BALOBA-1460 file (C-alpha; in Angstrom, 3 decimals):
// residues 370
<rec num="1" residu="m" x="31.819" y="28.163" z="87.065"/>
<rec num="2" residu="s" x="30.484" y="27.086" z="83.678"/>
<rec num="3" residu="e" x="29.656" y="30.683" z="82.719"/>
<rec num="4" residu="l" x="31.115" y="33.933" z="83.974"/>
<rec num="5" residu="p" x="28.826" y="36.848" z="84.916"/>
<rec num="6" residu="d" x="28.190" y="39.538" z="82.310"/>
<rec num="7" residu="f" x="30.496" y="42.092" z="83.920"/>
<rec num="8" residu="l" x="33.445" y="39.763" z="83.322"/>
<rec num="9" residu="t" x="32.667" y="38.743" z="79.725"/>
<rec num="10" residu="n" x="33.727" y="40.561" z="76.573"/>
<rec num="11" residu="e" x="36.095" y="42.633" z="78.682"/>
<rec num="12" residu="s" x="39.080" y="42.863" z="76.394"/>
<rec num="13" residu="e" x="41.630" y="45.637" z="76.727"/>
<rec num="14" residu="y" x="40.259" y="47.152" z="73.484"/>
<rec num="15" residu="n" x="36.644" y="47.241" z="74.725"/>
<rec num="16" residu="i" x="37.609" y="48.782" z="78.034"/>
<rec num="17" residu="l" x="39.796" y="51.398" z="76.347"/>
<rec num="18" residu="s" x="37.006" y="52.261" z="73.900"/>
<rec num="19" residu="r" x="34.562" y="52.918" z="76.747"/>
<rec num="20" residu="m" x="37.084" y="55.062" z="78.571"/>
<rec num="21" residu="l" x="37.812" y="57.132" z="75.460"/>
<rec num="22" residu="d" x="34.067" y="57.605" z="74.876"/>
<rec num="23" residu="r" x="33.903" y="59.449" z="78.195"/>
<rec num="24" residu="v" x="36.532" y="61.971" z="77.052"/>
<rec num="25" residu="a" x="35.234" y="65.166" z="75.397"/>
<rec num="26" residu="d" x="35.317" y="65.070" z="71.598"/>
<rec num="27" residu="d" x="37.274" y="68.342" z="71.372"/>
<rec num="28" residu="i" x="40.277" y="66.551" z="72.883"/>
<rec num="29" residu="d" x="42.643" y="64.561" z="70.676"/>
<rec num="30" residu="k" x="41.888" y="60.861" z="71.385"/>
<rec num="31" residu="s" x="43.733" y="59.339" z="68.454"/>
<rec num="32" residu="e" x="46.252" y="56.563" z="68.943"/>
<rec num="33" residu="g" x="49.516" y="58.033" z="70.152"/>
<rec num="34" residu="s" x="47.893" y="61.042" z="71.731"/>
<rec num="35" residu="y" x="48.534" y="61.892" z="75.356"/>
<rec num="36" residu="i" x="45.079" y="60.861" z="76.589"/>
<rec num="37" residu="y" x="45.106" y="57.628" z="74.494"/>
<rec num="38" residu="d" x="48.475" y="56.551" z="75.860"/>
<rec num="39" residu="a" x="47.461" y="57.457" z="79.424"/>
<rec num="40" residu="l" x="44.282" y="55.374" z="79.268"/>
<rec num="41" residu="a" x="45.820" y="52.438" z="77.365"/>
<rec num="42" residu="g" x="47.955" y="51.388" z="80.306"/>
<rec num="43" residu="v" x="45.016" y="51.645" z="82.684"/>
<rec num="44" residu="s" x="42.729" y="49.619" z="80.389"/>
<rec num="45" residu="n" x="45.358" y="46.905" z="80.183"/>
<rec num="46" residu="e" x="45.482" y="46.595" z="83.967"/>
<rec num="47" residu="i" x="41.671" y="46.589" z="84.266"/>
<rec num="48" residu="a" x="41.410" y="43.838" z="81.639"/>
<rec num="49" residu="q" x="43.946" y="41.776" z="83.559"/>
<rec num="50" residu="m" x="42.083" y="42.340" z="86.818"/>
<rec num="51" residu="k" x="38.810" y="41.167" z="85.270"/>
<rec num="52" residu="a" x="40.499" y="38.054" z="83.898"/>
<rec num="53" residu="d" x="41.894" y="37.383" z="87.382"/>
<rec num="54" residu="m" x="38.439" y="37.848" z="88.908"/>
<rec num="55" residu="g" x="37.088" y="35.142" z="86.608"/>
<rec num="56" residu="e" x="39.859" y="32.830" z="87.763"/>
<rec num="57" residu="y" x="39.096" y="33.642" z="91.400"/>
<rec num="58" residu="l" x="35.469" y="32.640" z="90.844"/>
<rec num="59" residu="n" x="36.497" y="29.350" z="89.242"/>
<rec num="60" residu="r" x="38.721" y="28.546" z="92.180"/>
<rec num="61" residu="g" x="35.923" y="29.198" z="94.645"/>
<rec num="62" residu="f" x="33.508" y="26.529" z="93.386"/>
<rec num="63" residu="a" x="34.050" y="22.805" z="93.798"/>
<rec num="64" residu="g" x="33.140" y="22.021" z="90.179"/>
<rec num="65" residu="t" x="35.959" y="24.137" z="88.726"/>
<rec num="66" residu="t" x="38.607" y="24.460" z="91.411"/>
<rec num="67" residu="f" x="41.726" y="22.312" z="91.730"/>
<rec num="68" residu="g" x="44.731" y="21.381" z="93.820"/>
<rec num="69" residu="e" x="45.161" y="23.139" z="97.152"/>
<rec num="70" residu="y" x="42.066" y="25.264" z="96.495"/>
<rec num="71" residu="l" x="39.954" y="22.105" z="96.178"/>
<rec num="72" residu="d" x="41.564" y="20.835" z="99.391"/>
<rec num="73" residu="a" x="40.510" y="24.033" z="101.155"/>
<rec num="74" residu="r" x="36.952" y="23.749" z="99.796"/>
<rec num="75" residu="c" x="36.677" y="20.144" z="100.966"/>
<rec num="76" residu="d" x="38.172" y="20.977" z="104.351"/>
<rec num="77" residu="e" x="35.116" y="23.135" z="105.057"/>
<rec num="78" residu="h" x="33.098" y="19.900" z="105.131"/>
<rec num="79" residu="g" x="35.635" y="17.794" z="107.003"/>
<rec num="80" residu="i" x="36.871" y="15.996" z="103.874"/>
<rec num="81" residu="s" x="40.578" y="15.439" z="103.301"/>
<rec num="82" residu="r" x="42.412" y="14.209" z="100.230"/>
<rec num="83" residu="k" x="43.345" y="10.537" z="100.643"/>
<rec num="84" residu="p" x="47.112" y="9.960" z="100.688"/>
<rec num="85" residu="a" x="49.004" y="7.484" z="98.546"/>
<rec num="86" residu="v" x="49.038" y="3.888" z="99.809"/>
<rec num="87" residu="k" x="51.890" y="1.385" z="99.735"/>
<rec num="88" residu="s" x="51.282" y="-1.960" z="98.056"/>
<rec num="89" residu="a" x="51.856" y="-5.149" z="100.016"/>
<rec num="90" residu="g" x="52.362" y="-8.843" z="99.371"/>
<rec num="91" residu="q" x="54.684" y="-11.765" z="99.996"/>
<rec num="92" residu="v" x="57.959" y="-13.005" z="98.537"/>
<rec num="93" residu="r" x="59.547" y="-16.417" z="98.733"/>
<rec num="94" residu="f" x="63.215" y="-16.578" z="99.700"/>
<rec num="95" residu="t" x="65.060" y="-19.732" z="98.628"/>
<rec num="96" residu="g" x="68.437" y="-20.651" z="100.072"/>
<rec num="97" residu="v" x="70.465" y="-22.417" z="102.745"/>
<rec num="98" residu="a" x="68.562" y="-23.617" z="105.797"/>
<rec num="99" residu="g" x="69.223" y="-21.453" z="108.840"/>
<rec num="100" residu="t" x="69.847" y="-18.285" z="106.818"/>
<rec num="101" residu="v" x="68.436" y="-15.237" z="108.615"/>
<rec num="102" residu="i" x="66.732" y="-12.634" z="106.443"/>
<rec num="103" residu="p" x="66.601" y="-9.403" z="108.449"/>
<rec num="104" residu="a" x="63.558" y="-7.141" z="108.578"/>
<rec num="105" residu="g" x="64.022" y="-4.302" z="106.096"/>
<rec num="106" residu="t" x="65.738" y="-6.462" z="103.491"/>
<rec num="107" residu="t" x="65.192" y="-4.832" z="100.084"/>
<rec num="108" residu="v" x="64.003" y="-6.775" z="97.054"/>
<rec num="109" residu="s" x="63.013" y="-5.353" z="93.699"/>
<rec num="110" residu="t" x="61.756" y="-5.824" z="90.189"/>
<rec num="111" residu="a" x="64.114" y="-5.458" z="87.241"/>
<rec num="112" residu="a" x="64.359" y="-2.138" z="85.429"/>
<rec num="113" residu="d" x="62.904" y="-2.132" z="81.913"/>
<rec num="114" residu="l" x="65.198" y="-0.287" z="79.500"/>
<rec num="115" residu="v" x="62.707" y="-0.612" z="76.644"/>
<rec num="116" residu="t" x="59.938" y="1.302" z="78.431"/>
<rec num="117" residu="n" x="62.402" y="3.339" z="80.508"/>
<rec num="118" residu="t" x="60.760" y="2.038" z="83.685"/>
<rec num="119" residu="g" x="62.887" y="1.941" z="86.798"/>
<rec num="120" residu="a" x="63.051" y="-0.899" z="89.288"/>
<rec num="121" residu="v" x="60.363" y="-1.013" z="91.979"/>
<rec num="122" residu="e" x="61.732" y="-1.712" z="95.451"/>
<rec num="123" residu="f" x="60.075" y="-3.501" z="98.366"/>
<rec num="124" residu="v" x="61.191" y="-4.121" z="101.941"/>
<rec num="125" residu="t" x="60.464" y="-7.065" z="104.226"/>
<rec num="126" residu="k" x="58.272" y="-6.216" z="107.212"/>
<rec num="127" residu="q" x="59.705" y="-8.757" z="109.632"/>
<rec num="128" residu="a" x="62.726" y="-11.043" z="109.994"/>
<rec num="129" residu="a" x="62.531" y="-14.586" z="108.608"/>
<rec num="130" residu="v" x="64.674" y="-17.725" z="108.864"/>
<rec num="131" residu="i" x="64.912" y="-20.287" z="106.052"/>
<rec num="132" residu="p" x="63.889" y="-23.677" z="107.513"/>
<rec num="133" residu="a" x="64.992" y="-27.150" z="106.477"/>
<rec num="134" residu="e" x="62.645" y="-27.059" z="103.450"/>
<rec num="135" residu="g" x="64.978" y="-24.501" z="101.859"/>
<rec num="136" residu="y" x="62.524" y="-21.636" z="101.448"/>
<rec num="137" residu="v" x="60.501" y="-19.209" z="103.541"/>
<rec num="138" residu="f" x="57.815" y="-16.600" z="102.838"/>
<rec num="139" residu="a" x="58.085" y="-13.036" z="104.118"/>
<rec num="140" residu="d" x="55.653" y="-10.133" z="104.021"/>
<rec num="141" residu="i" x="56.784" y="-7.111" z="102.014"/>
<rec num="142" residu="e" x="55.566" y="-3.599" z="101.324"/>
<rec num="143" residu="a" x="56.608" y="-1.113" z="98.673"/>
<rec num="144" residu="a" x="59.395" y="1.276" z="99.580"/>
<rec num="145" residu="e" x="57.325" y="4.112" z="98.127"/>
<rec num="146" residu="a" x="53.571" y="4.589" z="98.099"/>
<rec num="147" residu="g" x="51.680" y="4.576" z="94.820"/>
<rec num="148" residu="k" x="50.308" y="2.384" z="92.050"/>
<rec num="149" residu="t" x="53.786" y="1.626" z="90.736"/>
<rec num="150" residu="g" x="54.094" y="-0.844" z="93.603"/>
<rec num="151" residu="n" x="51.325" y="-3.032" z="92.146"/>
<rec num="152" residu="v" x="53.264" y="-5.685" z="90.239"/>
<rec num="153" residu="a" x="52.385" y="-9.038" z="88.719"/>
<rec num="154" residu="a" x="53.318" y="-12.445" z="90.093"/>
<rec num="155" residu="g" x="56.941" y="-13.242" z="89.367"/>
<rec num="156" residu="a" x="57.942" y="-9.603" z="88.842"/>
<rec num="157" residu="v" x="60.017" y="-9.399" z="92.031"/>
<rec num="158" residu="g" x="63.220" y="-11.312" z="91.383"/>
<rec num="159" residu="l" x="66.176" y="-9.270" z="92.581"/>
<rec num="160" residu="l" x="67.782" y="-9.123" z="96.016"/>
<rec num="161" residu="a" x="68.805" y="-5.474" z="96.348"/>
<rec num="162" residu="t" x="70.151" y="-6.022" z="99.872"/>
<rec num="163" residu="p" x="72.740" y="-8.848" z="99.759"/>
<rec num="164" residu="v" x="72.025" y="-11.736" z="102.130"/>
<rec num="165" residu="n" x="74.532" y="-14.584" z="102.226"/>
<rec num="166" residu="g" x="72.786" y="-17.902" z="101.846"/>
<rec num="167" residu="v" x="69.849" y="-16.656" z="99.735"/>
<rec num="168" residu="s" x="69.938" y="-17.993" z="96.175"/>
<rec num="169" residu="a" x="66.620" y="-16.719" z="94.800"/>
<rec num="170" residu="v" x="63.648" y="-14.520" z="95.563"/>
<rec num="171" residu="t" x="60.279" y="-14.253" z="93.850"/>
<rec num="172" residu="n" x="56.685" y="-13.252" z="94.472"/>
<rec num="173" residu="e" x="54.361" y="-16.120" z="93.648"/>
<rec num="174" residu="s" x="51.293" y="-13.863" z="93.856"/>
<rec num="175" residu="p" x="50.770" y="-10.277" z="92.679"/>
<rec num="176" residu="v" x="51.711" y="-7.419" z="94.990"/>
<rec num="177" residu="t" x="48.590" y="-5.290" z="95.326"/>
<rec num="178" residu="g" x="46.886" y="-2.493" z="97.231"/>
<rec num="179" residu="g" x="49.067" y="0.422" z="96.137"/>
<rec num="180" residu="a" x="47.257" y="3.640" z="95.266"/>
<rec num="181" residu="d" x="48.337" y="7.111" z="94.197"/>
<rec num="182" residu="t" x="47.345" y="10.242" z="96.079"/>
<rec num="183" residu="e" x="43.653" y="10.892" z="95.441"/>
<rec num="184" residu="s" x="43.152" y="12.839" z="92.235"/>
<rec num="185" residu="d" x="41.223" y="16.097" z="91.964"/>
<rec num="186" residu="d" x="38.421" y="14.335" z="90.076"/>
<rec num="187" residu="d" x="38.030" y="11.598" z="92.690"/>
<rec num="188" residu="l" x="38.173" y="14.065" z="95.572"/>
<rec num="189" residu="r" x="35.630" y="16.310" z="93.844"/>
<rec num="190" residu="d" x="33.265" y="13.376" z="93.290"/>
<rec num="191" residu="r" x="33.532" y="12.413" z="96.954"/>
<rec num="192" residu="f" x="32.884" y="16.002" z="98.026"/>
<rec num="193" residu="l" x="29.820" y="16.296" z="95.793"/>
<rec num="194" residu="t" x="28.502" y="12.961" z="97.063"/>
<rec num="195" residu="r" x="28.837" y="14.213" z="100.642"/>
<rec num="196" residu="v" x="27.014" y="17.504" z="100.067"/>
<rec num="197" residu="r" x="24.343" y="16.150" z="97.711"/>
<rec num="198" residu="t" x="23.488" y="12.976" z="99.658"/>
<rec num="199" residu="p" x="24.192" y="13.792" z="103.296"/>
<rec num="200" residu="g" x="24.242" y="10.963" z="105.789"/>
<rec num="201" residu="t" x="21.614" y="10.795" z="108.516"/>
<rec num="202" residu="s" x="22.507" y="8.703" z="111.557"/>
<rec num="203" residu="g" x="23.728" y="5.564" z="109.883"/>
<rec num="204" residu="n" x="21.848" y="5.413" z="106.589"/>
<rec num="205" residu="k" x="23.373" y="3.876" z="103.469"/>
<rec num="206" residu="a" x="24.893" y="7.215" z="102.443"/>
<rec num="207" residu="d" x="26.746" y="7.350" z="105.760"/>
<rec num="208" residu="y" x="28.337" y="3.933" z="105.279"/>
<rec num="209" residu="m" x="29.372" y="4.816" z="101.730"/>
<rec num="210" residu="q" x="30.964" y="8.066" z="102.840"/>
<rec num="211" residu="w" x="32.776" y="6.454" z="105.762"/>
<rec num="212" residu="a" x="34.228" y="3.764" z="103.522"/>
<rec num="213" residu="l" x="35.271" y="6.267" z="100.864"/>
<rec num="214" residu="e" x="37.226" y="8.208" z="103.486"/>
<rec num="215" residu="v" x="39.613" y="5.243" z="103.860"/>
<rec num="216" residu="a" x="42.786" y="5.489" z="101.769"/>
<rec num="217" residu="g" x="42.755" y="3.147" z="98.791"/>
<rec num="218" residu="v" x="38.969" y="2.714" z="98.583"/>
<rec num="219" residu="g" x="37.586" y="3.539" z="95.140"/>
<rec num="220" residu="a" x="33.982" y="2.306" z="95.248"/>
<rec num="221" residu="v" x="31.562" y="1.007" z="97.859"/>
<rec num="222" residu="q" x="28.442" y="-1.119" z="97.947"/>
<rec num="223" residu="v" x="26.323" y="-1.250" z="101.104"/>
<rec num="224" residu="i" x="24.122" y="-4.297" z="101.777"/>
<rec num="225" residu="p" x="21.766" y="-3.723" z="104.727"/>
<rec num="226" residu="l" x="20.376" y="-6.571" z="106.871"/>
<rec num="227" residu="w" x="22.550" y="-9.038" z="104.978"/>
<rec num="228" residu="n" x="22.726" y="-11.414" z="107.951"/>
<rec num="229" residu="g" x="19.668" y="-10.422" z="109.929"/>
<rec num="230" residu="p" x="18.547" y="-7.342" z="111.894"/>
<rec num="231" residu="g" x="21.298" y="-4.898" z="112.800"/>
<rec num="232" residu="t" x="23.800" y="-6.294" z="110.286"/>
<rec num="233" residu="v" x="25.425" y="-4.321" z="107.494"/>
<rec num="234" residu="k" x="27.868" y="-5.532" z="104.859"/>
<rec num="235" residu="v" x="30.195" y="-2.991" z="103.259"/>
<rec num="236" residu="v" x="31.790" y="-4.274" z="100.053"/>
<rec num="237" residu="l" x="34.872" y="-2.504" z="98.710"/>
<rec num="238" residu="l" x="36.714" y="-1.944" z="95.452"/>
<rec num="239" residu="d" x="40.072" y="-0.218" z="95.149"/>
<rec num="240" residu="r" x="40.683" y="2.808" z="92.947"/>
<rec num="241" residu="d" x="41.259" y="0.579" z="89.914"/>
<rec num="242" residu="k" x="37.776" y="-0.935" z="90.403"/>
<rec num="243" residu="q" x="39.320" y="-4.227" z="91.496"/>
<rec num="244" residu="p" x="38.519" y="-6.077" z="94.751"/>
<rec num="245" residu="a" x="40.156" y="-4.190" z="97.616"/>
<rec num="246" residu="s" x="43.238" y="-5.709" z="99.224"/>
<rec num="247" residu="q" x="43.065" y="-7.188" z="102.719"/>
<rec num="248" residu="a" x="45.001" y="-4.209" z="104.075"/>
<rec num="249" residu="i" x="42.362" y="-1.810" z="102.755"/>
<rec num="250" residu="v" x="39.550" y="-4.020" z="104.073"/>
<rec num="251" residu="d" x="41.156" y="-4.142" z="107.514"/>
<rec num="252" residu="a" x="41.637" y="-0.361" z="107.558"/>
<rec num="253" residu="a" x="37.985" y="0.207" z="106.614"/>
<rec num="254" residu="q" x="36.756" y="-2.293" z="109.222"/>
<rec num="255" residu="g" x="38.787" y="-0.566" z="111.904"/>
<rec num="256" residu="y" x="37.519" y="2.852" z="110.874"/>
<rec num="257" residu="i" x="33.835" y="1.978" z="110.535"/>
<rec num="258" residu="d" x="33.282" y="-0.711" z="113.180"/>
<rec num="259" residu="p" x="36.344" y="-2.207" z="114.894"/>
<rec num="260" residu="n" x="34.237" y="-3.997" z="117.532"/>
<rec num="261" residu="p" x="30.944" y="-4.896" z="115.813"/>
<rec num="262" residu="g" x="27.885" y="-3.414" z="117.438"/>
<rec num="263" residu="m" x="29.718" y="-1.445" z="120.140"/>
<rec num="264" residu="g" x="29.758" y="1.919" z="118.377"/>
<rec num="265" residu="e" x="33.507" y="2.365" z="118.756"/>
<rec num="266" residu="g" x="33.968" y="3.436" z="115.139"/>
<rec num="267" residu="k" x="31.850" y="5.514" z="112.810"/>
<rec num="268" residu="a" x="28.944" y="3.050" z="112.852"/>
<rec num="269" residu="p" x="26.230" y="3.610" z="115.466"/>
<rec num="270" residu="i" x="25.746" y="1.357" z="118.498"/>
<rec num="271" residu="g" x="23.951" y="-1.865" z="117.602"/>
<rec num="272" residu="a" x="25.095" y="-2.008" z="113.985"/>
<rec num="273" residu="a" x="27.267" y="-5.075" z="113.355"/>
<rec num="274" residu="v" x="29.281" y="-4.151" z="110.282"/>
<rec num="275" residu="t" x="31.222" y="-6.594" z="108.144"/>
<rec num="276" residu="v" x="33.661" y="-5.076" z="105.667"/>
<rec num="277" residu="t" x="34.817" y="-7.266" z="102.806"/>
<rec num="278" residu="a" x="36.322" y="-7.072" z="99.336"/>
<rec num="279" residu="a" x="34.077" y="-7.662" z="96.355"/>
<rec num="280" residu="a" x="34.010" y="-11.197" z="95.006"/>
<rec num="281" residu="m" x="35.549" y="-11.493" z="91.543"/>
<rec num="282" residu="v" x="33.601" y="-12.719" z="88.546"/>
<rec num="283" residu="n" x="36.233" y="-13.497" z="85.912"/>
<rec num="284" residu="i" x="35.227" y="-12.646" z="82.368"/>
<rec num="285" residu="d" x="37.003" y="-14.987" z="79.939"/>
<rec num="286" residu="v" x="36.751" y="-14.131" z="76.243"/>
<rec num="287" residu="t" x="37.650" y="-16.306" z="73.253"/>
<rec num="288" residu="a" x="37.093" y="-15.524" z="69.583"/>
<rec num="289" residu="v" x="38.410" y="-16.140" z="66.099"/>
<rec num="290" residu="v" x="39.381" y="-12.807" z="64.541"/>
<rec num="291" residu="v" x="40.042" y="-11.739" z="60.974"/>
<rec num="292" residu="l" x="42.730" y="-9.072" z="60.956"/>
<rec num="293" residu="s" x="42.733" y="-6.097" z="58.615"/>
<rec num="294" residu="g" x="46.530" y="-5.953" z="58.522"/>
<rec num="295" residu="t" x="46.878" y="-2.543" z="60.185"/>
<rec num="296" residu="r" x="47.869" y="-4.050" z="63.545"/>
<rec num="297" residu="t" x="49.799" y="-7.099" z="64.667"/>
<rec num="298" residu="p" x="47.943" y="-9.842" z="66.583"/>
<rec num="299" residu="a" x="49.677" y="-8.765" z="69.796"/>
<rec num="300" residu="e" x="48.629" y="-5.144" z="69.274"/>
<rec num="301" residu="v" x="45.035" y="-6.167" z="68.548"/>
<rec num="302" residu="r" x="44.871" y="-8.179" z="71.737"/>
<rec num="303" residu="s" x="46.347" y="-5.331" z="73.785"/>
<rec num="304" residu="l" x="43.883" y="-2.806" z="72.357"/>
<rec num="305" residu="f" x="40.928" y="-5.107" z="72.927"/>
<rec num="306" residu="e" x="41.987" y="-5.880" z="76.492"/>
<rec num="307" residu="a" x="42.234" y="-2.156" z="77.246"/>
<rec num="308" residu="a" x="38.729" y="-1.580" z="75.865"/>
<rec num="309" residu="l" x="37.351" y="-4.581" z="77.760"/>
<rec num="310" residu="q" x="38.973" y="-3.365" z="80.980"/>
<rec num="311" residu="d" x="37.400" y="0.091" z="80.573"/>
<rec num="312" residu="y" x="33.999" y="-1.501" z="79.931"/>
<rec num="313" residu="l" x="34.181" y="-3.715" z="83.003"/>
<rec num="314" residu="e" x="35.301" y="-0.796" z="85.165"/>
<rec num="315" residu="s" x="32.265" y="1.182" z="84.004"/>
<rec num="316" residu="l" x="30.017" y="-1.657" z="85.239"/>
<rec num="317" residu="a" x="31.608" y="-1.953" z="88.679"/>
<rec num="318" residu="f" x="28.956" y="-1.343" z="91.370"/>
<rec num="319" residu="s" x="26.714" y="0.307" z="88.775"/>
<rec num="320" residu="g" x="22.933" y="0.143" z="88.603"/>
<rec num="321" residu="d" x="23.131" y="-2.710" z="86.076"/>
<rec num="322" residu="p" x="26.424" y="-4.611" z="86.396"/>
<rec num="323" residu="t" x="25.443" y="-7.349" z="83.905"/>
<rec num="324" residu="v" x="28.192" y="-8.053" z="81.378"/>
<rec num="325" residu="r" x="26.536" y="-7.922" z="77.939"/>
<rec num="326" residu="y" x="27.621" y="-10.449" z="75.316"/>
<rec num="327" residu="v" x="26.726" y="-8.113" z="72.423"/>
<rec num="328" residu="r" x="28.659" y="-5.265" z="74.017"/>
<rec num="329" residu="i" x="31.832" y="-7.348" z="74.115"/>
<rec num="330" residu="g" x="31.257" y="-8.269" z="70.475"/>
<rec num="331" residu="s" x="30.934" y="-4.586" z="69.659"/>
<rec num="332" residu="l" x="34.161" y="-3.800" z="71.507"/>
<rec num="333" residu="l" x="35.961" y="-6.494" z="69.548"/>
<rec num="334" residu="l" x="34.646" y="-5.304" z="66.202"/>
<rec num="335" residu="d" x="35.557" y="-1.702" z="67.038"/>
<rec num="336" residu="t" x="39.138" y="-2.676" z="67.918"/>
<rec num="337" residu="e" x="41.612" y="-1.210" z="65.459"/>
<rec num="338" residu="g" x="43.044" y="-3.979" z="63.287"/>
<rec num="339" residu="v" x="39.973" y="-6.250" z="63.495"/>
<rec num="340" residu="q" x="38.049" y="-6.718" z="60.249"/>
<rec num="341" residu="d" x="35.643" y="-9.383" z="61.501"/>
<rec num="342" residu="y" x="35.254" y="-12.092" z="64.126"/>
<rec num="343" residu="s" x="33.448" y="-15.377" z="64.725"/>
<rec num="344" residu="d" x="32.919" y="-17.977" z="67.470"/>
<rec num="345" residu="l" x="32.858" y="-15.340" z="70.211"/>
<rec num="346" residu="q" x="32.403" y="-16.898" z="73.616"/>
<rec num="347" residu="v" x="32.146" y="-15.165" z="76.959"/>
<rec num="348" residu="n" x="32.767" y="-17.502" z="79.891"/>
<rec num="349" residu="g" x="32.239" y="-20.410" z="77.534"/>
<rec num="350" residu="g" x="28.851" y="-19.277" z="76.240"/>
<rec num="351" residu="t" x="27.031" y="-16.794" z="74.047"/>
<rec num="352" residu="g" x="24.892" y="-15.087" z="76.660"/>
<rec num="353" residu="n" x="25.159" y="-12.306" z="79.199"/>
<rec num="354" residu="v" x="27.044" y="-12.839" z="82.449"/>
<rec num="355" residu="a" x="25.122" y="-11.888" z="85.569"/>
<rec num="356" residu="v" x="26.986" y="-10.050" z="88.315"/>
<rec num="357" residu="m" x="25.291" y="-10.209" z="91.688"/>
<rec num="358" residu="s" x="25.362" y="-7.915" z="94.702"/>
<rec num="359" residu="g" x="28.792" y="-7.944" z="96.331"/>
<rec num="360" residu="q" x="30.501" y="-9.027" z="93.109"/>
<rec num="361" residu="v" x="32.555" y="-7.251" z="90.468"/>
<rec num="362" residu="a" x="33.384" y="-8.363" z="86.941"/>
<rec num="363" residu="v" x="37.119" y="-8.468" z="86.209"/>
<rec num="364" residu="m" x="38.986" y="-9.365" z="83.058"/>
<rec num="365" residu="g" x="40.060" y="-12.992" z="82.919"/>
<rec num="366" residu="a" x="41.743" y="-14.884" z="80.089"/>
<rec num="367" residu="v" x="41.505" y="-13.356" z="76.607"/>
<rec num="368" residu="t" x="42.202" y="-15.679" z="73.671"/>
<rec num="369" residu="l" x="42.047" y="-14.294" z="70.123"/>
<rec num="370" residu="n" x="42.899" y="-16.840" z="67.444"/>
């Protein structure tokens, strides 16, 4: 609760003790250290603690202020469960001697980073593979542990944790994506409030949004009705990082909402042909000539600006106005610590806004600061 009721405010041990002493006859010694003072002091302390606990009980009973297992219990009343962590998935390329068998469950990993004190991230192959005459083979992998730590860049996986004779190298040519941490209290609370404030009614847009958000890994949803004629619905997904959802998340959402389009075998009603897809990326490339103030190195300036740009683009994802504003990016650059001034700012090769259409999401592309 934002405010506690009057009977729980201003209830310090001193105030409670003062009221109790006021009820004692004045011809009795009530000074500190007296028998009656000492007897009531202990009681007032316990009452003050009880009132503080009552305020905490109230906070834990309302969705806006509760947390953890208490929030889980509140959501459970409406059939909402916290989404579990999701394992990332991708592919690696094994290079080696033709005919070499790579068993399912073979472990590969990234290298540990001693500078940032980051441990290695391990992945396991999902099926057996055999290196053909070409000398290399691709195998599907998933993270050994669920969570965002399994999302790694292309080329990050380079170690063979499980020895396999005949394999000389391993790498991931594309990023490993789709990993998500257990749903946070804030995200779960937002989903709960969306459910109770905009209840679904037999397959309206709110229903499709809520169904999609119940799928692990989904962070935002856009619903496009009648996108391909009567009875068709397109559900466009972002992951929790406001990036296009991975194919694994898309497949899970399709199976949950409408596994056999139009047949009503999922959440969608009979007759609704639902297509679930990831948002299309609109890369935002930024180039500019910057004048540094000397308080930050060029590398630090770029890192700070990229973080600010990423936050800005995430705020636009599936918003009411997703247009990427040229002047806003200029403002972000000028507000970056270490930047004194800039010139020749170009966004996607021009000096205008970048339109983002329905079913699309703006993502950070190449950033070049000279």
